[in-house]
C-alpha positions in Angstrom: 7.9 -54.5 -23.0 11.4 -55.3 -22.1 13.0 -53.6 -19.1 15.3 -51.5 -21.3 12.3 -50.2 -23.2 10.4 -49.5 -20.0 13.4 -47.6 -18.7 13.7 -45.5 -21.9 10.0 -44.8 -21.9 10.1 -43.6 -18.2 13.1 -41.4 -19.0 11.4 -39.9 -22.0 8.2 -39.1 -20.0 10.2 -37.7 -17.1 12.0 -35.4 -19.5 8.7 -34.2 -20.9 7.3 -33.4 -17.5 10.5 -31.5 -16.6 10.9 -29.6 -19.9 7.3 -28.7 -20.7 5.8 -25.5 -19.4 2.7 -27.5 -18.4 0.9 -30.8 -18.8 -2.8 -31.7 -18.9 -4.0 -35.2 -18.0 -7.0 -36.6 -19.8 -9.0 -39.8 -20.2 -9.9 -40.7 -23.8 -12.0 -43.8 -23.3 -14.2 -44.3 -26.4 -12.5 -41.9 -28.7 -11.4 -43.3 -32.1 -8.0 -43.1 -33.7 -9.4 -40.6 -36.2 -10.7 -38.4 -33.3 -7.4 -38.5 -31.5 -5.7 -37.4 -34.7 -8.2 -34.6 -35.0 -7.5 -33.6 -31.4 -3.7 -33.4 -32.0 -4.4 -31.1 -35.0 -6.6 -28.8 -32.9 -3.7 -28.1 -30.6 -1.9 -26.3 -33.4 1.6 -27.0 -32.2 1.1 -25.6 -28.7 1.1 -29.1 -27.2 1.9 -32.7 -28.1 -0.9 -35.2 -27.2 0.5 -38.6 -26.2 -1.3 -41.8 -25.1 0.6 -43.2 -22.0 0.7 -46.3 -19.8 -0.3 -45.5 -16.2 2.3 -47.7 -14.6 5.2 -46.1 -16.4 3.8 -42.6 -16.1 3.4 -43.0 -12.3 7.1 -43.8 -12.1 7.9 -40.8 -14.3 5.9 -38.3 -12.3 7.6 -39.6 -9.1 11.0 -39.0 -10.7 9.9 -35.6 -11.9 8.8 -34.7 -8.3 5.1 -34.5 -9.3 3.9 -37.8 -7.9 1.7 -36.3 -5.2 -0.1 -34.1 -7.7 -0.5 -36.3 -10.7 -0.3 -39.9 -9.7 -3.9 -40.0 -8.3 -5.2 -38.8 -11.8 -3.6 -41.7 -13.6 -6.5 -44.2 -13.9 -8.3 -45.5 -16.9 -7.1 -45.0 -20.5 -4.8 -42.0 -20.0 -3.3 -39.4 -22.4 -1.3 -36.3 -21.6 -1.0 -33.0 -23.5 2.5 -31.7 -22.9 2.4 -28.0 -23.4 5.3 -26.6 -25.5 3.8 -23.3 -26.7 1.0 -21.0 -25.4 -0.5 -22.6 -22.3 -3.8 -20.8 -22.7 -4.2 -21.7 -26.3 -3.4 -25.4 -25.5 -6.0 -25.5 -22.8 -8.5 -23.8 -25.1 -7.9 -26.4 -27.8 -8.5 -29.2 -25.3 -11.6 -27.6 -23.8 -13.1 -26.9 -27.2 -12.5 -30.5 -28.3 -14.0 -31.9 -25.1 -17.1 -29.8 -25.6 -17.5 -31.3 -29.1 -16.5 -34.8 -27.9 -17.6 -35.4 -24.3 -15.7 -38.7 -24.3 -12.5 -36.7 -23.7 -12.4 -36.1 -19.9 -9.9 -33.5 -18.6 -8.8 -34.6 -15.1 -6.3 -31.8 -14.2 -2.7 -31.0 -14.8 0.4 -29.1 -13.7 1.7 -25.7 -14.6 5.2 -24.6 -13.7 5.3 -27.3 -11.0 1.9 -26.2 -9.5 -1.0 -28.7 -9.6 -4.1 -27.7 -11.5 -7.7 -29.0 -11.1 -9.9 -29.6 -14.1 -11.7 -26.3 -13.3 -8.4 -24.4 -13.2 -7.5 -25.8 -16.6 -10.8 -24.4 -17.8 -9.8 -21.0 -16.4 -6.6 -21.1 -18.3 -8.6 -21.6 -21.5 -10.4 -18.3 -20.8 -7.1 -16.3 -20.8 -6.2 -14.2 -23.8 -3.5 -15.4 -26.1 0.1 -14.7 -25.1 0.6 -12.3 -28.0 -2.4 -10.2 -26.9 -1.2 -10.1 -23.3 2.3 -9.1 -24.3 0.9 -6.3 -26.6 -1.2 -5.0 -23.7 1.9 -5.1 -21.4 4.0 -3.2 -24.0 1.2 -0.6 -24.4 1.0 0.0 -20.6 4.8 0.3 -20.4 4.8 2.8 -23.3 2.1 4.9 -21.8 4.0 5.0 -18.5 7.2 6.0 -20.2 5.4 8.7 -22.2 4.1 10.2 -18.9 7.5 10.2 -17.4 9.0 11.9 -20.4 6.3 14.6 -20.3 7.1 15.3 -16.7 10.8 15.7 -17.4 10.1 17.9 -20.4 8.0 20.2 -18.2 10.7 20.7 -15.6 12.7 23.4 -17.4 9.6 25.5 -18.0 8.5 25.2 -14.4 12.0 26.1 -13.2 12.0 29.2 -15.4 8.6 30.3 -14.2 9.8 29.8 -10.6 12.9 31.9 -11.2 10.9 34.7 -12.7 8.5 34.8 -9.8 11.4 34.8 -7.3 13.1 37.7 -9.2 9.9 39.8 -9.2 9.4 39.2 -5.5 13.0 40.3 -4.7 12.5 43.5 -6.8 9.3 44.4 -5.0 11.0 43.9 -1.6 14.0 46.1 -2.5 12.0 49.3 -3.6 11.2 50.7 -0.1 14.8 50.4 1.0 15.9 52.4 -2.1 13.3 55.1 -1.5 14.4 55.6 2.1 18.0 56.0 1.1 17.5 58.9 -1.4 16.6 61.7 1.3 19.8 61.1 3.3 21.9 61.5 0.2 20.3 64.9 -0.5 20.8 66.1 3.1 24.6 65.5 2.8 24.9 67.7 -0.3 26.3 71.3 0.5 23.7 74.1 -0.2 21.1 71.4 -0.6 17.8 71.2 1.2 16.4 74.2 3.3 17.5 74.4 7.0 21.1 73.4 6.2 23.5 75.5 8.5 25.5 78.2 6.7 29.3 78.1 6.6 31.4 81.0 8.0 32.1 82.4 4.5 28.4 82.7 3.8 27.9 84.7 7.0 30.7 87.1 6.2 29.3 87.9 2.7 25.9 88.7 4.4 27.4 91.3 6.7 29.1 93.1 3.9 
């Protein structure tokens, strides 16, 4: 391979590492061309599976800033699944194929710049599909918003009940004051209650 071709290959690999949401490194020793084609089909568009040269790929991972994580995994016949869609679905496709074809060895990978061991790739495969997770998240948010709306709707009723209770309390507190005020008004009325002092005119009429 000429230097220009090598440079172009390294640039292409570097771009895939930087642009993909994740990558899974594998060894495919012993798999046939037909089996590799079957594997690509099992990924269902969530990842592209590419056979790579270790020497060029080591340069590419260094340029992508992933050399420390991925370079030690690049030994033997290597192929990389560059994830472009659902990471969980891509990992599941690889794991399912590896169970049926043990010659495919999953070595590890990287997800959003974080290195993954082979075991962690297996855990990714156990996650629910992205659509299911998004649906659950939307349901949780909808339930939370419904609870908040119910609280706001209940506020006017609660305020009205509080106002009624306060009004009743004030009326009960005012009754004794009104009752004590009534006798004083009667005492001030002329000729009213017994014991009221007679005026001079009344005394004169009594003497006649």
